[in-house]
All heavy atoms as a GROMACS GRO file, in nm:
protein
  629
    1LEU      N    1  -2.813   8.249  25.675
    1LEU     CA    2  -2.852   8.344  25.572
    1LEU      C    3  -2.858   8.483  25.635
    1LEU      O    4  -2.911   8.500  25.744
    1LEU     CB    5  -2.989   8.307  25.516
    1LEU     CG    6  -3.043   8.396  25.406
    1LEU    CD1    7  -2.966   8.373  25.278
    1LEU    CD2    8  -3.189   8.368  25.385
    2SER      N    9  -2.799   8.581  25.567
    2SER     CA   10  -2.810   8.719  25.613
    2SER      C   11  -2.847   8.809  25.496
    2SER      O   12  -2.805   8.786  25.383
    2SER     CB   13  -2.680   8.766  25.678
    2SER     OG   14  -2.575   8.769  25.585
    3LEU      N   15  -2.926   8.910  25.524
    3LEU     CA   16  -2.969   9.007  25.425
    3LEU      C   17  -2.903   9.141  25.456
    3LEU      O   18  -2.882   9.174  25.573
    3LEU     CB   19  -3.121   9.022  25.426
    3LEU     CG   20  -3.200   8.896  25.399
    3LEU    CD1   21  -3.348   8.920  25.423
    3LEU    CD2   22  -3.177   8.847  25.257
    4PHE      N   23  -2.873   9.219  25.354
    4PHE     CA   24  -2.814   9.350  25.376
    4PHE      C   25  -2.854   9.446  25.264
    4PHE      O   26  -2.906   9.404  25.161
    4PHE     CB   27  -2.661   9.341  25.386
    4PHE     CG   28  -2.593   9.289  25.262
    4PHE    CD1   29  -2.554   9.374  25.160
    4PHE    CD2   30  -2.570   9.154  25.246
    4PHE    CE1   31  -2.492   9.327  25.046
    4PHE    CE2   32  -2.507   9.104  25.133
    4PHE     CZ   33  -2.469   9.191  25.032
    5VAL      N   34  -2.832   9.574  25.288
    5VAL     CA   35  -2.852   9.678  25.187
    5VAL      C   36  -2.717   9.742  25.161
    5VAL      O   37  -2.646   9.778  25.255
    5VAL     CB   38  -2.955   9.783  25.232
    5VAL    CG1   39  -2.965   9.895  25.131
    5VAL    CG2   40  -3.090   9.719  25.254
    6ASP      N   41  -2.682   9.754  25.037
    6ASP     CA   42  -2.554   9.808  24.994
    6ASP      C   43  -2.577   9.948  24.935
    6ASP      O   44  -2.659   9.965  24.846
    6ASP     CB   45  -2.499   9.713  24.887
    6ASP     CG   46  -2.362   9.748  24.836
    6ASP    OD1   47  -2.294   9.831  24.896
    6ASP    OD2   48  -2.323   9.689  24.734
    7VAL      N   49  -2.508  10.050  24.987
    7VAL     CA   50  -2.520  10.186  24.937
    7VAL      C   51  -2.380  10.244  24.925
    7VAL      O   52  -2.301  10.234  25.018
    7VAL     CB   53  -2.603  10.275  25.034
    7VAL    CG1   54  -2.610  10.418  24.984
    7VAL    CG2   55  -2.741  10.217  25.054
    8GLY      N   56  -2.349  10.302  24.810
    8GLY     CA   57  -2.216  10.358  24.798
    8GLY      C   58  -2.193  10.448  24.679
    8GLY      O   59  -2.233  10.415  24.568
    9PRO      N   60  -2.129  10.562  24.701
    9PRO     CA   61  -2.088  10.648  24.592
    9PRO      C   62  -1.948  10.612  24.544
    9PRO      O   63  -1.876  10.538  24.611
    9PRO     CB   64  -2.087  10.787  24.657
    9PRO     CG   65  -2.048  10.758  24.799
    9PRO     CD   66  -2.110  10.624  24.831
   10GLY      N   67  -1.909  10.665  24.431
   10GLY     CA   68  -1.775  10.643  24.380
   10GLY      C   69  -1.742  10.745  24.274
   10GLY      O   70  -1.824  10.828  24.236
   11ALA      N   71  -1.620  10.741  24.225
   11ALA     CA   72  -1.576  10.830  24.119
   11ALA      C   73  -1.469  10.759  24.037
   11ALA      O   74  -1.400  10.672  24.088
   11ALA     CB   75  -1.519  10.958  24.178
   12PHE      N   76  -1.457  10.796  23.909
   12PHE     CA   77  -1.349  10.740  23.828
   12PHE      C   78  -1.309  10.836  23.718
   12PHE      O   79  -1.386  10.922  23.677
   12PHE     CB   80  -1.386  10.602  23.773
   12PHE     CG   81  -1.479  10.605  23.655
   12PHE    CD1   82  -1.430  10.614  23.526
   12PHE    CD2   83  -1.615  10.595  23.673
   12PHE    CE1   84  -1.516  10.616  23.418
   12PHE    CE2   85  -1.701  10.596  23.565
   12PHE     CZ   86  -1.651  10.607  23.437
   13GLU      N   87  -1.189  10.819  23.672
   13GLU     CA   88  -1.132  10.896  23.560
   13GLU      C   89  -1.099  10.796  23.450
   13GLU      O   90  -1.023  10.702  23.472
   13GLU     CB   91  -1.006  10.969  23.605
   13GLU     CG   92  -0.939  11.050  23.498
   13GLU     CD   93  -1.011  11.178  23.465
   13GLU    OE1   94  -1.078  11.236  23.553
   13GLU    OE2   95  -1.003  11.221  23.348
   14GLY      N   96  -1.159  10.815  23.332
   14GLY     CA   97  -1.135  10.726  23.221
   14GLY      C   98  -1.039  10.785  23.119
   14GLY      O   99  -1.012  10.905  23.119
   15SER      N  100  -0.986  10.701  23.032
   15SER     CA  101  -0.897  10.750  22.926
   15SER      C  102  -0.976  10.805  22.808
   15SER      O  103  -0.921  10.875  22.724
   15SER     CB  104  -0.802  10.640  22.882
   15SER     OG  105  -0.875  10.531  22.832
   16THR      N  106  -1.105  10.770  22.798
   16THR     CA  107  -1.194  10.824  22.694
   16THR      C  108  -1.323  10.871  22.760
   16THR      O  109  -1.348  10.841  22.878
   16THR     CB  110  -1.227  10.719  22.587
   16THR    OG1  111  -1.293  10.609  22.649
   16THR    CG2  112  -1.101  10.670  22.517
   17GLU      N  113  -1.405  10.942  22.685
   17GLU     CA  114  -1.532  10.993  22.739
   17GLU      C  115  -1.629  10.878  22.764
   17GLU      O  116  -1.642  10.787  22.684
   17GLU     CB  117  -1.593  11.092  22.642
   17GLU     CG  118  -1.510  11.216  22.622
   17GLU     CD  119  -1.567  11.308  22.516
   17GLU    OE1  120  -1.648  11.263  22.433
   17GLU    OE2  121  -1.531  11.427  22.518
   18VAL      N  122  -1.697  10.885  22.878
   18VAL     CA  123  -1.797  10.786  22.915
   18VAL      C  124  -1.922  10.860  22.959
   18VAL      O  125  -1.916  10.940  23.050
   18VAL     CB  126  -1.748  10.696  23.030
   18VAL    CG1  127  -1.856  10.596  23.069
   18VAL    CG2  128  -1.619  10.626  22.994
   19PRO      N  129  -2.040  10.837  22.896
   19PRO     CA  130  -2.056  10.769  22.768
   19PRO      C  131  -1.986  10.847  22.656
   19PRO      O  132  -1.919  10.947  22.682
   19PRO     CB  133  -2.206  10.763  22.748
   19PRO     CG  134  -2.263  10.866  22.837
   19PRO     CD  135  -2.164  10.890  22.947
   20HIS      N  136  -2.008  10.805  22.532
   20HIS     CA  137  -1.935  10.860  22.417
   20HIS      C  138  -1.934  11.013  22.412
   20HIS      O  139  -1.833  11.074  22.383
   20HIS     CB  140  -1.992  10.804  22.287
   20HIS     CG  141  -1.930  10.862  22.165
   20HIS    ND1  142  -1.796  10.846  22.136
   20HIS    CD2  143  -1.982  10.938  22.066
   20HIS    CE1  144  -1.769  10.910  22.023
   20HIS    NE2  145  -1.880  10.965  21.979
   21ASP      N  146  -2.046  11.077  22.442
   21ASP     CA  147  -2.054  11.223  22.438
   21ASP      C  148  -2.046  11.286  22.577
   21ASP      O  149  -2.089  11.398  22.599
   21ASP     CB  150  -2.180  11.268  22.366
   21ASP     CG  151  -2.306  11.207  22.426
   21ASP    OD1  152  -2.294  11.115  22.509
   21ASP    OD2  153  -2.416  11.251  22.390
   22GLY      N  154  -1.988  11.214  22.672
   22GLY     CA  155  -1.977  11.262  22.810
   22GLY      C  156  -1.840  11.319  22.842
   22GLY      O  157  -1.779  11.388  22.760
   23THR      N  158  -1.790  11.288  22.960
   23THR     CA  159  -1.661  11.337  23.006
   23THR      C  160  -1.576  11.220  23.055
   23THR      O  161  -1.627  11.109  23.073
   23THR     CB  162  -1.679  11.437  23.122
   23THR    OG1  163  -1.752  11.374  23.227
   23THR    CG2  164  -1.755  11.561  23.077
   24THR      N  165  -1.448  11.245  23.079
   24THR     CA  166  -1.361  11.139  23.127
   24THR      C  167  -1.373  11.120  23.278
   24THR      O  168  -1.343  11.013  23.330
   24THR     CB  169  -1.214  11.167  23.092
   24THR    OG1  170  -1.176  11.292  23.148
   24THR    CG2  171  -1.194  11.168  22.942
   25PHE      N  172  -1.418  11.223  23.352
   25PHE     CA  173  -1.438  11.211  23.496
   25PHE      C  174  -1.586  11.195  23.525
   25PHE      O  175  -1.668  11.272  23.475
   25PHE     CB  176  -1.386  11.335  23.571
   25PHE     CG  177  -1.409  11.328  23.719
   25PHE    CD1  178  -1.327  11.250  23.798
   25PHE    CD2  179  -1.514  11.395  23.778
   25PHE    CE1  180  -1.348  11.240  23.935
   25PHE    CE2  181  -1.536  11.387  23.914
   25PHE     CZ  182  -1.453  11.309  23.992
   26ASN      N  183  -1.623  11.093  23.602
   26ASN     CA  184  -1.763  11.067  23.634
   26ASN      C  185  -1.781  11.026  23.779
   26ASN      O  186  -1.689  10.974  23.843
   26ASN     CB  187  -1.818  10.956  23.544
   26ASN     CG  188  -1.844  11.004  23.404
   26ASN    OD1  189  -1.943  11.071  23.379
   26ASN    ND2  190  -1.753  10.972  23.313
   27ILE      N  191  -1.902  11.050  23.827
   27ILE     CA  192  -1.945  11.011  23.961
   27ILE      C  193  -2.037  10.891  23.945
   27ILE      O  194  -2.117  10.886  23.852
   27ILE     CB  195  -2.023  11.126  24.030
   27ILE    CG1  196  -1.942  11.256  24.030
   27ILE    CG2  197  -2.068  11.087  24.168
   27ILE    CD1  198  -1.819  11.253  24.116
   28THR      N  199  -2.027  10.794  24.035
   28THR     CA  200  -2.116  10.678  24.033
   28THR      C  201  -2.190  10.666  24.166
   28THR      O  202  -2.145  10.716  24.268
   28THR     CB  203  -2.039  10.546  24.008
   28THR    OG1  204  -1.949  10.525  24.115
   28THR    CG2  205  -1.965  10.550  23.876
   29PHE      N  206  -2.305  10.601  24.161
   29PHE     CA  207  -2.382  10.571  24.281
   29PHE      C  208  -2.446  10.435  24.260
   29PHE      O  209  -2.501  10.407  24.154
   29PHE     CB  210  -2.489  10.677  24.306
   29PHE     CG  211  -2.576  10.644  24.424
   29PHE    CD1  212  -2.530  10.666  24.552
   29PHE    CD2  213  -2.700  10.588  24.406
   29PHE    CE1  214  -2.608  10.634  24.661
   29PHE    CE2  215  -2.780  10.555  24.515
   29PHE     CZ  216  -2.734  10.579  24.642
   30ARG      N  217  -2.440  10.351  24.363
   30ARG     CA  218  -2.501  10.218  24.360
   30ARG      C  219  -2.576  10.195  24.489
   30ARG      O  220  -2.530  10.236  24.596
   30ARG     CB  221  -2.395  10.110  24.345
   30ARG     CG  222  -2.323  10.112  24.217
   30ARG     CD  223  -2.216  10.007  24.217
   30ARG     NE  224  -2.153   9.998  24.086
   30ARG     CZ  225  -2.029   9.964  24.068
   30ARG    NH1  226  -1.952   9.935  24.171
   30ARG    NH2  227  -1.980   9.959  23.947
   31SER      N  228  -2.690  10.125  24.478
   31SER     CA  229  -2.768  10.092  24.596
   31SER      C  230  -2.857   9.973  24.566
   31SER      O  231  -2.915   9.965  24.457
   31SER     CB  232  -2.855  10.212  24.635
   31SER     OG  233  -2.936  10.180  24.744
   32GLY      N  234  -2.867   9.880  24.662
   32GLY     CA  235  -2.955   9.767  24.642
   32GLY      C  236  -2.942   9.660  24.748
   32GLY      O  237  -2.852   9.666  24.832
   33PRO      N  238  -3.032   9.562  24.744
   33PRO     CA  239  -3.030   9.454  24.842
   33PRO      C  240  -2.934   9.342  24.804
   33PRO      O  241  -2.900   9.324  24.687
   33PRO     CB  242  -3.175   9.402  24.839
   33PRO     CG  243  -3.216   9.425  24.696
   33PRO     CD  244  -3.149   9.554  24.656
   34GLY      N  245  -2.888   9.269  24.905
   34GLY     CA  246  -2.802   9.154  24.883
   34GLY      C  247  -2.822   9.052  24.992
   34GLY      O  248  -2.893   9.074  25.089
   35LEU      N  249  -2.757   8.937  24.974
   35LEU     CA  250  -2.764   8.833  25.076
   35LEU      C  251  -2.637   8.752  25.077
   35LEU      O  252  -2.564   8.745  24.979
   35LEU     CB  253  -2.886   8.743  25.057
   35LEU     CG  254  -2.899   8.662  24.929
   35LEU    CD1  255  -2.832   8.526  24.944
   35LEU    CD2  256  -3.044   8.642  24.898
   36THR      N  257  -2.609   8.694  25.192
   36THR     CA  258  -2.500   8.599  25.206
   36THR      C  259  -2.559   8.468  25.257
   36THR      O  260  -2.656   8.467  25.332
   36THR     CB  261  -2.391   8.647  25.304
   36THR    OG1  262  -2.447   8.663  25.433
   36THR    CG2  263  -2.329   8.777  25.258
   37TYR      N  264  -2.499   8.358  25.215
   37TYR     CA  265  -2.542   8.226  25.260
   37TYR      C  266  -2.419   8.150  25.306
   37TYR      O  267  -2.325   8.131  25.229
   37TYR     CB  268  -2.613   8.152  25.146
   37TYR     CG  269  -2.663   8.017  25.185
   37TYR    CD1  270  -2.777   8.003  25.263
   37TYR    CD2  271  -2.595   7.902  25.146
   37TYR    CE1  272  -2.823   7.878  25.300
   37TYR    CE2  273  -2.640   7.777  25.182
   37TYR     CZ  274  -2.754   7.766  25.260
   37TYR     OH  275  -2.800   7.642  25.296
   38GLN      N  276  -2.420   8.108  25.432
   38GLN     CA  277  -2.304   8.041  25.490
   38GLN      C  278  -2.300   7.895  25.446
   38GLN      O  279  -2.395   7.819  25.466
   38GLN     CB  280  -2.308   8.050  25.642
   38GLN     CG  281  -2.185   7.998  25.708
   38GLN     CD  282  -2.183   8.026  25.858
   38GLN    OE1  283  -2.281   8.072  25.915
   38GLN    NE2  284  -2.071   7.996  25.921
   39ILE      N  285  -2.186   7.854  25.386
   39ILE     CA  286  -2.165   7.716  25.344
   39ILE      C  287  -2.089   7.639  25.452
   39ILE      O  288  -2.128   7.529  25.490
   39ILE     CB  289  -2.087   7.710  25.211
   39ILE    CG1  290  -2.160   7.789  25.102
   39ILE    CG2  291  -2.061   7.567  25.168
   39ILE    CD1  292  -2.295   7.734  25.065
   40THR      N  293  -1.978   7.695  25.500
   40THR     CA  294  -1.900   7.639  25.611
   40THR      C  295  -1.872   7.752  25.709
   40THR      O  296  -1.918   7.864  25.690
   40THR     CB  297  -1.767   7.577  25.563
   40THR    OG1  298  -1.682   7.681  25.515
   40THR    CG2  299  -1.788   7.473  25.455
   41ASP      N  300  -1.793   7.724  25.813
   41ASP     CA  301  -1.762   7.828  25.912
   41ASP      C  302  -1.695   7.951  25.850
   41ASP      O  303  -1.715   8.062  25.897
   41ASP     CB  304  -1.670   7.773  26.022
   41ASP     CG  305  -1.743   7.683  26.118
   41ASP    OD1  306  -1.869   7.686  26.121
   41ASP    OD2  307  -1.675   7.607  26.190
   42ASN      N  308  -1.616   7.932  25.745
   42ASN     CA  309  -1.539   8.042  25.687
   42ASN      C  310  -1.569   8.069  25.540
   42ASN      O  311  -1.498   8.146  25.476
   42ASN     CB  312  -1.389   8.015  25.701
   42ASN     CG  313  -1.348   8.006  25.846
   42ASN    OD1  314  -1.397   8.080  25.930
   42ASN    ND2  315  -1.261   7.912  25.876
   43PHE      N  316  -1.672   8.008  25.483
   43PHE     CA  317  -1.699   8.019  25.340
   43PHE      C  318  -1.846   8.055  25.317
   43PHE      O  319  -1.935   7.987  25.369
   43PHE     CB  320  -1.664   7.887  25.272
   43PHE     CG  321  -1.682   7.887  25.124
   43PHE    CD1  322  -1.596   7.958  25.042
   43PHE    CD2  323  -1.785   7.814  25.067
   43PHE    CE1  324  -1.614   7.957  24.905
   43PHE    CE2  325  -1.802   7.811  24.931
   43PHE     CZ  326  -1.717   7.884  24.849
   44TYR      N  327  -1.869   8.159  25.239
   44TYR     CA  328  -2.005   8.209  25.214
   44TYR      C  329  -2.026   8.233  25.065
   44TYR      O  330  -1.932   8.267  24.993
   44TYR     CB  331  -2.027   8.344  25.283
   44TYR     CG  332  -2.015   8.342  25.432
   44TYR    CD1  333  -1.890   8.341  25.494
   44TYR    CD2  334  -2.128   8.347  25.512
   44TYR    CE1  335  -1.879   8.341  25.631
   44TYR    CE2  336  -2.118   8.348  25.650
   44TYR     CZ  337  -1.993   8.344  25.709
   44TYR     OH  338  -1.982   8.345  25.845
   45LEU      N  339  -2.149   8.221  25.021
   45LEU     CA  340  -2.190   8.270  24.890
   45LEU      C  341  -2.250   8.408  24.912
   45LEU      O  342  -2.316   8.433  25.013
   45LEU     CB  343  -2.294   8.177  24.827
   45LEU     CG  344  -2.249   8.035  24.797
   45LEU    CD1  345  -2.366   7.955  24.741
   45LEU    CD2  346  -2.132   8.036  24.700
   46ILE      N  347  -2.227   8.500  24.819
   46ILE     CA  348  -2.280   8.635  24.831
   46ILE      C  349  -2.337   8.677  24.696
   46ILE      O  350  -2.285   8.640  24.591
   46ILE     CB  351  -2.170   8.734  24.878
   46ILE    CG1  352  -2.228   8.873  24.902
   46ILE    CG2  353  -2.053   8.737  24.782
   46ILE    CD1  354  -2.132   8.969  24.970
   47GLY      N  355  -2.447   8.749  24.697
   47GLY     CA  356  -2.508   8.796  24.573
   47GLY      C  357  -2.609   8.905  24.599
   47GLY      O  358  -2.648   8.931  24.713
   48GLY      N  359  -2.648   8.971  24.494
   48GLY     CA  360  -2.747   9.076  24.508
   48GLY      C  361  -2.772   9.149  24.377
   48GLY      O  362  -2.724   9.111  24.271
   49ALA      N  363  -2.849   9.256  24.387
   49ALA     CA  364  -2.882   9.341  24.274
   49ALA      C  365  -2.870   9.486  24.319
   49ALA      O  366  -2.895   9.519  24.435
   49ALA     CB  367  -3.022   9.313  24.224
   50ARG      N  368  -2.830   9.573  24.227
   50ARG     CA  369  -2.812   9.715  24.260
   50ARG      C  370  -2.867   9.803  24.149
   50ARG      O  371  -2.854   9.771  24.032
   50ARG     CB  372  -2.665   9.751  24.276
   50ARG     CG  373  -2.593   9.686  24.386
   50ARG     CD  374  -2.449   9.738  24.386
   50ARG     NE  375  -2.367   9.668  24.481
   50ARG     CZ  376  -2.249   9.616  24.453
   50ARG    NH1  377  -2.199   9.624  24.332
   50ARG    NH2  378  -2.180   9.554  24.545
   51TYR      N  379  -2.922   9.917  24.188
   51TYR     CA  380  -2.948  10.026  24.095
   51TYR      C  381  -2.814  10.096  24.074
   51TYR      O  382  -2.740  10.119  24.170
   51TYR     CB  383  -3.051  10.123  24.153
   51TYR     CG  384  -3.053  10.256  24.082
   51TYR    CD1  385  -3.112  10.269  23.957
   51TYR    CD2  386  -2.994  10.368  24.140
   51TYR    CE1  387  -3.112  10.391  23.891
   51TYR    CE2  388  -2.994  10.489  24.076
   51TYR     CZ  389  -3.054  10.500  23.951
   51TYR     OH  390  -3.053  10.621  23.888
   52PHE      N  391  -2.780  10.131  23.950
   52PHE     CA  392  -2.652  10.192  23.918
   52PHE      C  393  -2.676  10.323  23.843
   52PHE      O  394  -2.757  10.328  23.750
   52PHE     CB  395  -2.573  10.096  23.829
   52PHE     CG  396  -2.445  10.153  23.775
   52PHE    CD1  397  -2.332  10.156  23.854
   52PHE    CD2  398  -2.439  10.204  23.647
   52PHE    CE1  399  -2.213  10.208  23.806
   52PHE    CE2  400  -2.321  10.256  23.597
   52PHE     CZ  401  -2.208  10.258  23.677
   53HIS      N  402  -2.607  10.430  23.883
   53HIS     CA  403  -2.615  10.560  23.814
   53HIS      C  404  -2.473  10.612  23.791
   53HIS      O  405  -2.388  10.604  23.879
   53HIS     CB  406  -2.692  10.662  23.899
   53HIS     CG  407  -2.687  10.799  23.842
   53HIS    ND1  408  -2.768  10.839  23.737
   53HIS    CD2  409  -2.610  10.906  23.873
   53HIS    CE1  410  -2.740  10.964  23.707
   53HIS    NE2  411  -2.644  11.008  23.788
   54LEU      N  412  -2.449  10.665  23.671
   54LEU     CA  413  -2.321  10.725  23.636
   54LEU      C  414  -2.347  10.856  23.565
   54LEU      O  415  -2.428  10.862  23.473
   54LEU     CB  416  -2.243  10.631  23.544
   54LEU     CG  417  -2.110  10.685  23.490
   54LEU    CD1  418  -2.010  10.573  23.484
   54LEU    CD2  419  -2.126  10.749  23.355
   55SER      N  420  -2.284  10.964  23.608
   55SER     CA  421  -2.287  11.092  23.538
   55SER      C  422  -2.172  11.177  23.588
   55SER      O  423  -2.104  11.142  23.685
   55SER     CB  424  -2.420  11.165  23.559
   55SER     OG  425  -2.427  11.220  23.689
   56ASN      N  426  -2.150  11.293  23.525
   56ASN     CA  427  -2.044  11.380  23.573
   56ASN      C  428  -2.096  11.488  23.668
   56ASN      O  429  -2.026  11.583  23.699
   56ASN     CB  430  -1.965  11.442  23.456
   56ASN     CG  431  -2.049  11.535  23.372
   56ASN    OD1  432  -2.153  11.584  23.413
   56ASN    ND2  433  -2.005  11.559  23.250
   57ALA      N  434  -2.220  11.473  23.713
   57ALA     CA  435  -2.284  11.565  23.810
   57ALA      C  436  -2.285  11.709  23.760
   57ALA      O  437  -2.276  11.802  23.837
   57ALA     CB  438  -2.215  11.554  23.945
   58ALA      N  439  -2.298  11.726  23.629
   58ALA     CA  440  -2.305  11.858  23.564
   58ALA      C  441  -2.182  11.944  23.592
   58ALA      O  442  -2.189  12.066  23.592
   58ALA     CB  443  -2.433  11.931  23.603
   59LEU      N  444  -2.067  11.881  23.616
   59LEU     CA  445  -1.944  11.955  23.642
   59LEU      C  446  -1.900  12.038  23.522
   59LEU      O  447  -1.830  12.138  23.538
   59LEU     CB  448  -1.831  11.860  23.683
   59LEU     CG  449  -1.852  11.787  23.816
   59LEU    CD1  450  -1.743  11.683  23.837
   59LEU    CD2  451  -1.854  11.886  23.931
   60GLU      N  452  -1.938  11.997  23.401
   60GLU     CA  453  -1.904  12.072  23.280
   60GLU      C  454  -2.029  12.129  23.214
   60GLU      O  455  -2.034  12.147  23.093
   60GLU     CB  456  -1.826  11.983  23.184
   60GLU     CG  457  -1.692  11.942  23.239
   60GLU     CD  458  -1.604  11.875  23.137
   60GLU    OE1  459  -1.632  11.884  23.015
   60GLU    OE2  460  -1.505  11.812  23.179
   61GLY      N  461  -2.133  12.154  23.293
   61GLY     CA  462  -2.258  12.211  23.243
   61GLY      C  463  -2.362  12.105  23.214
   61GLY      O  464  -2.330  11.990  23.186
   62ARG      N  465  -2.488  12.146  23.219
   62ARG     CA  466  -2.599  12.052  23.199
   62ARG      C  467  -2.602  11.994  23.058
   62ARG      O  468  -2.643  11.880  23.038
   62ARG     CB  469  -2.730  12.121  23.230
   62ARG     CG  470  -2.753  12.141  23.378
   62ARG     CD  471  -2.900  12.163  23.400
   62ARG     NE  472  -2.960  12.124  23.524
   62ARG     CZ  473  -2.960  12.006  23.582
   62ARG    NH1  474  -2.891  11.909  23.531
   62ARG    NH2  475  -3.025  11.983  23.692
   63GLU      N  476  -2.561  12.070  22.957
   63GLU     CA  477  -2.566  12.020  22.820
   63GLU      C  478  -2.459  11.915  22.792
   63GLU      O  479  -2.465  11.846  22.691
   63GLU     CB  480  -2.555  12.136  22.720
   63GLU     CG  481  -2.421  12.208  22.720
   63GLU     CD  482  -2.403  12.307  22.835
   63GLU    OE1  483  -2.502  12.345  22.901
   63GLU    OE2  484  -2.289  12.345  22.860
   64HIS      N  485  -2.361  11.902  22.878
   64HIS     CA  486  -2.252  11.804  22.861
   64HIS      C  487  -2.252  11.706  22.979
   64HIS      O  488  -2.150  11.680  23.040
   64HIS     CB  489  -2.118  11.878  22.850
   64HIS     CG  490  -2.009  11.797  22.790
   64HIS    ND1  491  -2.019  11.734  22.667
   64HIS    CD2  492  -1.886  11.765  22.836
   64HIS    CE1  493  -1.908  11.671  22.641
   64HIS    NE2  494  -1.825  11.687  22.742
   65ASN      N  495  -2.374  11.657  23.013
   65ASN     CA  496  -2.390  11.569  23.130
   65ASN      C  497  -2.480  11.450  23.100
   65ASN      O  498  -2.583  11.433  23.163
   65ASN     CB  499  -2.445  11.649  23.248
   65ASN     CG  500  -2.453  11.566  23.375
   65ASN    OD1  501  -2.369  11.481  23.398
   65ASN    ND2  502  -2.554  11.590  23.456
   66PRO      N  503  -2.446  11.366  23.002
   66PRO     CA  504  -2.528  11.247  22.982
   66PRO      C  505  -2.508  11.150  23.098
   66PRO      O  506  -2.408  11.155  23.169
   66PRO     CB  507  -2.473  11.187  22.852
   66PRO     CG  508  -2.333  11.235  22.846
   66PRO     CD  509  -2.332  11.371  22.911
   67SER      N  510  -2.606  11.065  23.119
   67SER     CA  511  -2.596  10.970  23.230
   67SER      C  512  -2.628  10.829  23.182
   67SER      O  513  -2.687  10.809  23.077
   67SER     CB  514  -2.689  11.009  23.344
   67SER     OG  515  -2.824  11.002  23.302
   68ILE      N  516  -2.586  10.734  23.262
   68ILE     CA  517  -2.618  10.592  23.241
   68ILE      C  518  -2.686  10.544  23.368
   68ILE      O  519  -2.634  10.565  23.478
   68ILE     CB  520  -2.491  10.510  23.214
   68ILE    CG1  521  -2.423  10.557  23.086
   68ILE    CG2  522  -2.524  10.361  23.207
   68ILE    CD1  523  -2.287  10.493  23.062
   69ASN      N  524  -2.801  10.481  23.355
   69ASN     CA  525  -2.874  10.423  23.468
   69ASN      C  526  -2.907  10.279  23.434
   69ASN      O  527  -2.935  10.246  23.319
   69ASN     CB  528  -3.004  10.500  23.494
   69ASN     CG  529  -2.978  10.642  23.535
   69ASN    OD1  530  -2.927  10.666  23.642
   69ASN    ND2  531  -3.009  10.736  23.448
   70GLY      N  532  -2.904  10.194  23.534
   70GLY     CA  533  -2.938  10.055  23.507
   70GLY      C  534  -2.942   9.972  23.633
   70GLY      O  535  -2.923  10.021  23.744
   71ILE      N  536  -2.968   9.845  23.614
   71ILE     CA  537  -2.969   9.747  23.722
   71ILE      C  538  -2.854   9.651  23.696
   71ILE      O  539  -2.833   9.606  23.583
   71ILE     CB  540  -3.102   9.669  23.725
   71ILE    CG1  541  -3.221   9.763  23.739
   71ILE    CG2  542  -3.100   9.564  23.836
   71ILE    CD1  543  -3.227   9.838  23.870
   72GLU      N  544  -2.776   9.623  23.799
   72GLU     CA  545  -2.666   9.528  23.787
   72GLU      C  546  -2.682   9.419  23.891
   72GLU      O  547  -2.732   9.444  24.001
   72GLU     CB  548  -2.531   9.597  23.800
   72GLU     CG  549  -2.508   9.667  23.932
   72GLU     CD  550  -2.376   9.741  23.939
   72GLU    OE1  551  -2.311   9.762  23.836
   72GLU    OE2  552  -2.337   9.776  24.050
   73GLY      N  553  -2.643   9.300  23.856
   73GLY     CA  554  -2.644   9.188  23.950
   73GLY      C  555  -2.502   9.141  23.976
   73GLY      O  556  -2.412   9.163  23.896
   74TYR      N  557  -2.482   9.078  24.089
   74TYR     CA  558  -2.349   9.024  24.120
   74TYR      C  559  -2.363   8.897  24.203
   74TYR      O  560  -2.464   8.875  24.271
   74TYR     CB  561  -2.262   9.128  24.194
   74TYR     CG  562  -2.317   9.172  24.328
   74TYR    CD1  563  -2.274   9.111  24.445
   74TYR    CD2  564  -2.411   9.273  24.337
   74TYR    CE1  565  -2.324   9.151  24.568
   74TYR    CE2  566  -2.461   9.314  24.458
   74TYR     CZ  567  -2.418   9.253  24.574
   74TYR     OH  568  -2.468   9.291  24.695
   75PHE      N  569  -2.261   8.812  24.192
   75PHE     CA  570  -2.257   8.686  24.264
   75PHE      C  571  -2.111   8.653  24.289
   75PHE      O  572  -2.025   8.679  24.205
   75PHE     CB  573  -2.322   8.574  24.180
   75PHE     CG  574  -2.320   8.441  24.247
   75PHE    CD1  575  -2.411   8.411  24.346
   75PHE    CD2  576  -2.227   8.346  24.211
   75PHE    CE1  577  -2.408   8.288  24.408
   75PHE    CE2  578  -2.224   8.222  24.271
   75PHE     CZ  579  -2.316   8.193  24.371
   76GLY      N  580  -2.081   8.600  24.405
   76GLY     CA  581  -1.943   8.565  24.435
   76GLY      C  582  -1.931   8.479  24.557
   76GLY      O  583  -2.028   8.428  24.611
   77VAL      N  584  -1.806   8.463  24.601
   77VAL     CA  585  -1.776   8.388  24.723
   77VAL      C  586  -1.703   8.479  24.819
   77VAL      O  587  -1.637   8.575  24.779
   77VAL     CB  588  -1.692   8.262  24.694
   77VAL    CG1  589  -1.770   8.163  24.611
   77VAL    CG2  590  -1.562   8.296  24.628
   78MET      N  591  -1.719   8.453  24.946
   78MET     CA  592  -1.655   8.532  25.051
   78MET      C  593  -1.592   8.438  25.152
   78MET      O  594  -1.652   8.338  25.192
   78MET     CB  595  -1.762   8.619  25.120
   78MET     CG  596  -1.709   8.707  25.230
   78MET     SD  597  -1.831   8.826  25.292
   78MET     CE  598  -1.961   8.722  25.355
   79PHE      N  599  -1.466   8.467  25.188
   79PHE     CA  600  -1.394   8.388  25.286
   79PHE      C  601  -1.374   8.473  25.412
   79PHE      O  602  -1.336   8.589  25.403
   79PHE     CB  603  -1.255   8.347  25.234
   79PHE     CG  604  -1.263   8.259  25.113
   79PHE    CD1  605  -1.252   8.313  24.986
   79PHE    CD2  606  -1.280   8.123  25.127
   79PHE    CE1  607  -1.259   8.233  24.874
   79PHE    CE2  608  -1.285   8.041  25.016
   79PHE     CZ  609  -1.276   8.097  24.889
   80LYS      N  610  -1.398   8.414  25.526
   80LYS     CA  611  -1.377   8.482  25.655
   80LYS      C  612  -1.249   8.428  25.716
   80LYS      O  613  -1.229   8.307  25.723
   80LYS     CB  614  -1.497   8.454  25.745
   80LYS     CG  615  -1.494   8.529  25.876
   80LYS     CD  616  -1.624   8.510  25.950
   80LYS     CE  617  -1.615   8.394  26.044
   80LYS     NZ  618  -1.732   8.380  26.131
   81PHE      N  619  -1.161   8.521  25.759
   81PHE     CA  620  -1.037   8.476  25.824
   81PHE      C  621  -1.002   8.568  25.936
   81PHE      O  622  -1.057   8.670  25.958
   81PHE     CB  623  -0.921   8.463  25.726
   81PHE     CG  624  -0.894   8.585  25.644
   81PHE    CD1  625  -0.802   8.677  25.687
   81PHE    CD2  626  -0.962   8.608  25.525
   81PHE    CE1  627  -0.774   8.791  25.611
   81PHE    CE2  628  -0.936   8.719  25.450
   81PHE     CZ  629  -0.842   8.812  25.492
   0.00000   0.00000   0.00000
């Protein structure tokens, strides 16, 4: 079993405004704890939870900068090779 902290920024360009009254270009930030659990020498389960933030960082002014905040969970498998 291993524990870790995941921190990462990102950016994306959408074909429509996100959220509805926002902009097509947005900045994202995620951070939270996670864990891996080894099943075999090369196979692991991985999961965790993250705080999620999305906004355009006021690039088009404060009045046109809605944001989305939330908690997201994830679960998956990881192969080591």
